[in-house]
Backbone as CSV, one residue per row, in Angstrom:
resi,resn,N_x,N_y,N_z,CA_x,CA_y,CA_z,C_x,C_y,C_z
1,MET,4.322,8.760,-10.248,4.401,7.533,-9.470,3.318,6.560,-9.954
2,LYS,3.684,5.328,-9.996,2.726,4.306,-10.419,1.583,4.232,-9.424
3,LYS,0.417,3.959,-9.953,-0.744,3.762,-9.084,-0.535,2.481,-8.275
4,LEU,-0.812,2.575,-6.986,-0.655,1.405,-6.110,-1.675,0.338,-6.504
5,SER,-1.177,-0.829,-6.850,-2.045,-1.943,-7.239,-2.333,-2.815,-6.032
6,PHE,-3.573,-3.261,-5.940,-3.936,-4.179,-4.873,-3.825,-5.604,-5.399
7,VAL,-3.028,-6.421,-4.726,-2.764,-7.783,-5.181,-3.139,-8.742,-4.077
8,ILE,-3.922,-9.729,-4.405,-4.230,-10.797,-3.464,-3.314,-11.945,-3.810
9,LEU,-2.381,-12.265,-2.925,-1.333,-13.225,-3.233,-1.859,-14.600,-3.600
10,ILE,-2.906,-15.047,-2.973,-3.372,-16.394,-3.240,-3.834,-16.560,-4.683
11,CYS,-4.241,-15.465,-5.322,-4.683,-15.549,-6.719,-3.554,-15.973,-7.641
12,LEU,-2.323,-15.766,-7.217,-1.196,-16.214,-8.039,-1.240,-17.714,-8.254
13,CYS,-1.729,-18.421,-7.245,-1.770,-19.876,-7.329,-2.893,-20.369,-8.226
14,LEU,-3.878,-19.543,-8.470,-5.051,-19.978,-9.223,-5.029,-19.511,-10.677
15,GLY,-3.990,-18.773,-11.052,-3.914,-18.214,-12.404,-3.698,-19.262,-13.474
16,VAL,-3.974,-18.865,-14.691,-3.763,-19.711,-15.856,-2.273,-19.699,-16.185
17,ARG,-1.745,-20.842,-16.622,-0.311,-20.968,-16.921,0.154,-19.878,-17.894
18,ALA,-0.629,-19.556,-18.895,-0.251,-18.535,-19.875,-0.095,-17.177,-19.206
19,GLN,-0.950,-16.890,-18.208,-0.838,-15.625,-17.497,0.460,-15.571,-16.706
20,VAL,0.838,-16.665,-16.081,2.084,-16.716,-15.335,3.255,-16.488,-16.278
21,ASP,3.242,-17.161,-17.408,4.335,-17.020,-18.359,4.435,-15.596,-18.895
22,SER,3.313,-14.917,-19.041,3.352,-13.552,-19.554,3.907,-12.576,-18.519
23,LEU,3.873,-12.945,-17.247,4.402,-12.077,-16.196,5.908,-12.186,-16.049
24,THR,6.459,-13.303,-16.449,7.862,-13.567,-16.182,8.584,-13.978,-17.455
25,GLN,9.884,-13.814,-17.447,10.696,-14.242,-18.585,11.021,-15.725,-18.482
26,ASP,11.094,-16.239,-17.268,11.524,-17.619,-17.069,10.435,-18.519,-16.481
27,GLY,9.202,-18.030,-16.388,8.104,-18.833,-15.873,8.059,-18.956,-14.361
28,ILE,8.893,-18.192,-13.661,8.908,-18.217,-12.193,8.300,-16.919,-11.677
29,VAL,7.307,-17.037,-10.808,6.682,-15.879,-10.190,7.442,-15.579,-8.902
30,ARG,7.883,-14.342,-8.781,8.662,-13.926,-7.613,7.863,-12.902,-6.813
31,VAL,7.604,-13.246,-5.549,6.799,-12.408,-4.674,7.640,-12.012,-3.468
32,LEU,7.733,-10.715,-3.220,8.415,-10.203,-2.039,7.409,-9.467,-1.174
33,ALA,7.339,-9.853,0.091,6.511,-9.143,1.066,7.436,-8.357,1.986
34,VAL,7.087,-7.119,2.245,7.787,-6.309,3.235,6.801,-6.151,4.375
35,GLY,7.052,-6.867,5.475,6.043,-6.877,6.520,6.508,-7.425,7.839
36,ASN,5.610,-8.188,8.466,5.842,-8.693,9.818,5.219,-10.086,9.944
37,SER,4.722,-10.427,11.106,4.237,-11.794,11.309,3.060,-12.146,10.409
38,PHE,2.259,-11.167,10.026,1.145,-11.468,9.129,1.647,-11.776,7.720
39,SER,2.716,-11.125,7.298,3.286,-11.495,5.996,3.942,-12.862,6.092
40,GLN,4.469,-13.180,7.254,5.019,-14.525,7.462,3.914,-15.553,7.260
41,ASP,2.781,-15.323,7.895,1.649,-16.251,7.758,1.185,-16.343,6.307
42,ALA,1.138,-15.217,5.613,0.572,-15.181,4.261,1.488,-15.770,3.202
43,VAL,2.783,-15.512,3.281,3.649,-15.960,2.192,4.577,-17.107,2.562
44,GLU,4.952,-17.227,3.809,5.861,-18.308,4.182,5.124,-19.611,4.478
45,GLN,3.882,-19.497,4.884,3.102,-20.672,5.240,2.202,-21.057,4.078
46,TYR,2.570,-22.076,3.353,1.722,-22.731,2.356,1.692,-22.115,0.961
47,LEU,2.082,-20.868,0.768,1.949,-20.278,-0.564,2.799,-21.020,-1.580
48,TRP,4.046,-21.327,-1.257,4.889,-22.058,-2.204,4.272,-23.423,-2.501
49,GLU,3.801,-24.100,-1.464,3.217,-25.426,-1.635,1.958,-25.376,-2.492
50,LEU,1.116,-24.367,-2.268,-0.100,-24.224,-3.071,0.247,-23.985,-4.535
51,ALA,1.198,-23.109,-4.785,1.611,-22.838,-6.163,2.205,-24.082,-6.803
52,ASN,3.022,-24.785,-6.069,3.656,-25.994,-6.581,2.612,-27.037,-6.971
53,GLU,1.556,-27.142,-6.194,0.488,-28.108,-6.478,-0.183,-27.861,-7.822
54,VAL,-0.258,-26.596,-8.236,-0.910,-26.283,-9.510,0.105,-25.988,-10.608
55,GLY,1.381,-26.304,-10.343,2.413,-26.184,-11.361,2.985,-24.804,-11.561
56,VAL,2.779,-23.920,-10.616,3.338,-22.574,-10.703,4.647,-22.542,-9.923
57,LYS,5.727,-22.189,-10.602,7.019,-22.069,-9.929,7.107,-20.701,-9.273
58,MET,7.547,-20.698,-8.021,7.625,-19.444,-7.277,8.917,-19.331,-6.502
59,VAL,9.332,-18.097,-6.310,10.334,-17.729,-5.325,9.632,-16.719,-4.429
60,ILE,9.671,-16.979,-3.134,8.977,-16.129,-2.173,9.995,-15.506,-1.246
61,GLY,9.913,-14.201,-1.100,10.765,-13.490,-0.167,9.922,-12.770,0.854
62,ASN,10.437,-12.685,2.062,9.750,-11.954,3.113,10.786,-11.112,3.843
63,ALA,10.676,-9.806,3.669,11.492,-8.867,4.434,10.748,-8.674,5.750
64,TYR,11.148,-9.421,6.749,10.373,-9.617,7.976,10.941,-8.801,9.129
65,ARG,10.036,-8.115,9.814,10.362,-7.436,11.069,9.130,-7.577,11.957
66,GLY,9.208,-8.444,12.934,8.070,-8.727,13.798,7.509,-7.491,14.468
67,GLY,6.181,-7.308,14.366,5.489,-6.220,15.046,5.768,-4.839,14.492
68,GLN,6.304,-4.759,13.286,6.696,-3.468,12.721,5.809,-3.089,11.551
69,GLY,5.774,-1.788,11.259,4.953,-1.278,10.175,5.692,-0.284,9.313
70,PHE,4.936,0.484,8.527,5.512,1.385,7.541,6.531,2.357,8.138
71,GLN,6.155,3.020,9.229,7.056,4.023,9.806,8.364,3.394,10.277
72,SER,8.278,2.301,11.013,9.507,1.685,11.528,10.323,1.042,10.410
73,HIS,9.670,0.534,9.364,10.418,0.024,8.206,11.210,1.160,7.563
74,TRP,10.555,2.323,7.414,11.226,3.457,6.793,12.394,3.938,7.660
75,ILE,12.207,3.954,8.959,13.307,4.330,9.858,14.471,3.360,9.702
76,ASP,14.180,2.072,9.592,15.236,1.089,9.392,16.032,1.396,8.121
77,VAL,15.332,1.764,7.056,15.997,2.073,5.789,16.861,3.328,5.935
78,THR,16.293,4.393,6.484,17.014,5.672,6.532,18.166,5.668,7.529
79,GLU,18.058,4.868,8.563,19.138,4.796,9.548,20.087,3.633,9.297
80,ALA,19.823,2.865,8.245,20.654,1.707,7.883,20.868,0.768,9.065
81,ASN,19.781,0.480,9.770,19.860,-0.414,10.935,19.982,-1.881,10.531
82,ASN,19.518,-2.212,9.337,19.597,-3.585,8.817,19.006,-4.602,9.793
83,THR,17.786,-4.335,10.221,17.128,-5.232,11.172,16.107,-6.157,10.511
84,PHE,16.067,-6.169,9.179,15.172,-7.096,8.498,15.758,-8.503,8.558
85,GLU,14.876,-9.466,8.715,15.248,-10.852,8.471,14.789,-11.139,7.048
86,TYR,15.676,-11.674,6.252,15.316,-12.025,4.887,14.998,-13.500,4.861
87,ARG,13.706,-13.791,4.791,13.227,-15.166,4.742,12.857,-15.466,3.296
88,LYS,13.385,-16.567,2.793,13.198,-16.866,1.376,12.814,-18.330,1.206
89,VAL,11.856,-18.570,0.317,11.457,-19.922,-0.038,11.745,-20.094,-1.522
90,GLN,12.652,-21.009,-1.818,13.036,-21.279,-3.195,13.178,-22.784,-3.362
91,ASN,12.510,-23.335,-4.374,12.490,-24.784,-4.581,12.005,-25.527,-3.334
92,GLY,11.113,-24.903,-2.595,10.558,-25.522,-1.399,11.461,-25.464,-0.175
93,VAL,12.632,-24.857,-0.309,13.589,-24.766,0.797,13.532,-23.365,1.398
94,ARG,13.361,-23.305,2.717,13.303,-22.027,3.429,14.669,-21.690,4.013
95,THR,15.074,-20.431,3.792,16.309,-19.936,4.393,15.994,-18.644,5.134
96,ASN,16.855,-18.272,6.048,16.680,-17.037,6.810,18.037,-16.361,6.951
97,THR,18.094,-15.099,6.557,19.307,-14.301,6.706,18.978,-13.113,7.598
98,PRO,19.411,-13.151,8.869,19.123,-12.032,9.771,19.993,-10.813,9.460
99,HIS,19.612,-9.693,10.029,20.376,-8.441,9.913,20.615,-8.050,8.465
100,SER,19.543,-8.064,7.681,19.638,-7.749,6.257,19.153,-6.333,5.985
101,ALA,19.750,-5.715,4.989,19.308,-4.404,4.513,18.192,-4.612,3.491
102,LEU,17.187,-3.754,3.544,16.077,-3.883,2.595,16.588,-3.780,1.157
103,ALA,17.557,-2.933,0.888,18.094,-2.801,-0.471,18.646,-4.126,-0.979
104,ASP,19.353,-4.855,-0.134,19.919,-6.144,-0.542,18.823,-7.164,-0.836
105,ILE,17.776,-7.126,-0.046,16.649,-8.041,-0.256,15.964,-7.723,-1.587
106,ILE,15.737,-6.457,-1.843,15.069,-6.043,-3.079,15.897,-6.443,-4.293
107,LYS,17.195,-6.300,-4.206,18.077,-6.582,-5.343,18.351,-8.071,-5.545
108,ASP,17.969,-8.902,-4.590,18.293,-10.326,-4.660,17.599,-11.052,-5.806
109,GLU,16.411,-10.628,-6.169,15.630,-11.283,-7.223,14.934,-10.208,-8.062
110,PRO,14.588,-10.524,-9.309,13.761,-9.610,-10.108,12.283,-9.799,-9.743
111,TRP,11.890,-9.295,-8.592,10.552,-9.531,-8.036,9.476,-9.071,-9.005
112,ASN,8.454,-9.927,-9.194,7.291,-9.570,-10.008,6.258,-8.805,-9.191
113,TYR,6.144,-9.182,-7.933,5.184,-8.563,-7.016,5.910,-8.179,-5.745
114,ILE,5.648,-6.958,-5.282,6.204,-6.499,-4.019,5.052,-5.898,-3.225
115,THR,4.821,-6.456,-2.046,3.727,-5.964,-1.211,4.282,-5.351,0.065
116,PHE,3.521,-4.425,0.608,3.871,-3.755,1.853,2.739,-3.959,2.838
117,GLN,3.110,-4.219,4.079,2.110,-4.513,5.088,2.289,-3.613,6.290
118,GLN,1.207,-2.996,6.691,1.201,-2.146,7.882,1.095,-3.017,9.127
119,VAL,1.609,-2.526,10.229,1.472,-3.228,11.494,-0.018,-3.361,11.815
120,SER,-0.412,-4.459,12.418,-1.839,-4.777,12.535,-2.654,-3.713,13.252
121,GLN,-2.137,-3.106,14.317,-2.948,-2.115,15.042,-3.150,-0.824,14.245
122,GLU,-2.422,-0.667,13.125,-2.588,0.504,12.266,-3.025,0.119,10.851
123,SER,-3.360,-1.160,10.637,-3.599,-1.647,9.279,-4.776,-0.975,8.584
124,GLY,-5.774,-0.561,9.286,-6.910,0.093,8.658,-6.903,1.600,8.807
125,LEU,-5.858,2.134,9.380,-5.782,3.572,9.636,-4.924,4.235,8.563
126,THR,-5.579,4.661,7.490,-4.834,5.220,6.360,-4.045,6.471,6.744
127,THR,-4.418,7.127,7.818,-3.677,8.313,8.257,-2.275,7.955,8.748
128,THR,-2.014,6.661,9.010,-0.683,6.243,9.460,0.222,5.845,8.291
129,PHE,-0.302,5.850,7.082,0.456,5.356,5.939,1.518,6.342,5.449
130,GLU,1.161,7.601,5.416,2.023,8.591,4.768,2.795,9.429,5.774
131,PRO,4.013,9.762,5.384,4.650,9.622,4.079,5.395,8.286,3.901
132,TYR,5.271,7.412,4.884,6.132,6.223,4.954,5.906,5.231,3.818
133,LEU,4.652,4.953,3.479,4.386,4.001,2.403,4.912,4.531,1.072
134,THR,4.639,5.784,0.776,5.155,6.377,-0.463,6.675,6.336,-0.480
135,ASN,7.309,6.654,0.640,8.771,6.608,0.719,9.295,5.197,0.472
136,LEU,8.640,4.211,1.060,9.059,2.820,0.869,8.901,2.389,-0.585
137,ILE,7.802,2.778,-1.205,7.579,2.426,-2.611,8.639,3.081,-3.494
138,GLN,8.881,4.365,-3.290,9.880,5.063,-4.105,11.275,4.473,-3.891
139,TYR,11.594,4.146,-2.667,12.890,3.532,-2.367,13.007,2.175,-3.064
140,THR,11.962,1.386,-2.974,11.950,0.065,-3.606,12.111,0.202,-5.120
141,GLN,11.403,1.153,-5.713,11.527,1.377,-7.159,12.959,1.728,-7.544
142,SER,13.657,2.452,-6.678,15.037,2.847,-6.989,16.016,1.690,-6.842
143,GLN,15.628,0.625,-6.131,16.518,-0.502,-5.862,16.207,-1.740,-6.698
144,GLN,15.001,-1.855,-7.188,14.547,-3.094,-7.828,15.264,-3.368,-9.136
145,THR,15.320,-4.640,-9.482,15.933,-5.052,-10.740,14.891,-5.378,-11.807
146,ASN,13.615,-5.352,-11.457,12.534,-5.589,-12.409,11.672,-4.331,-12.485
147,PRO,11.830,-3.526,-13.535,11.067,-2.280,-13.635,9.569,-2.501,-13.837
148,ASN,9.153,-3.744,-14.096,7.733,-4.049,-14.307,7.070,-4.635,-13.067
149,ALA,7.728,-4.549,-11.930,7.151,-5.094,-10.699,5.816,-4.424,-10.399
150,ILE,4.918,-5.211,-9.855,3.596,-4.733,-9.460,3.601,-4.607,-7.946
151,TYR,3.124,-3.472,-7.457,3.118,-3.187,-6.026,1.735,-3.420,-5.451
152,GLY,1.704,-3.834,-4.205,0.424,-4.060,-3.550,0.476,-3.729,-2.083
153,TYR,-0.683,-3.478,-1.550,-0.858,-3.285,-0.119,-1.424,-4.574,0.446
154,HIS,-0.694,-5.160,1.338,-1.087,-6.430,1.938,-1.983,-6.135,3.158
155,GLN,-3.264,-6.314,2.992,-4.211,-6.052,4.067,-4.227,-7.209,5.053
156,THR,-4.156,-6.883,6.326,-4.111,-7.940,7.327,-5.474,-8.365,7.820
157,TRP,-6.457,-7.510,7.700,-7.751,-7.853,8.293,-8.805,-7.920,7.211
């Protein structure tokens, strides 16, 4: 299994153009967050605008489930409940597709970065991560269309 990489999303906006181009085939950075309201705050609010200001093209996805964490995300996947809202920002336009399956969200774009976020009351409790985080990562790897995606843990605090 790939080593879990820690990615700070805002750094994408501050990178050198050559670094962005080396990450992507088409010069577009694609970031998918699997999370809740904190991922909404982090990726849906201002990230596209910040990147656009410095000339970085982005597609932002948020597999959103309010108040949910690793365990409940994994239950959603295994029970095929399809309770994710797929929030996407592309060309500055936000869309929302409710009742989405995580597999469909993962397959929608060749994501360069995929982050996972624990529910806030368990965000610093590493004992709550397993086996759910590993299961989510392995599941995502089996569904993704970009084998070079970089994974990260989205810390809320």
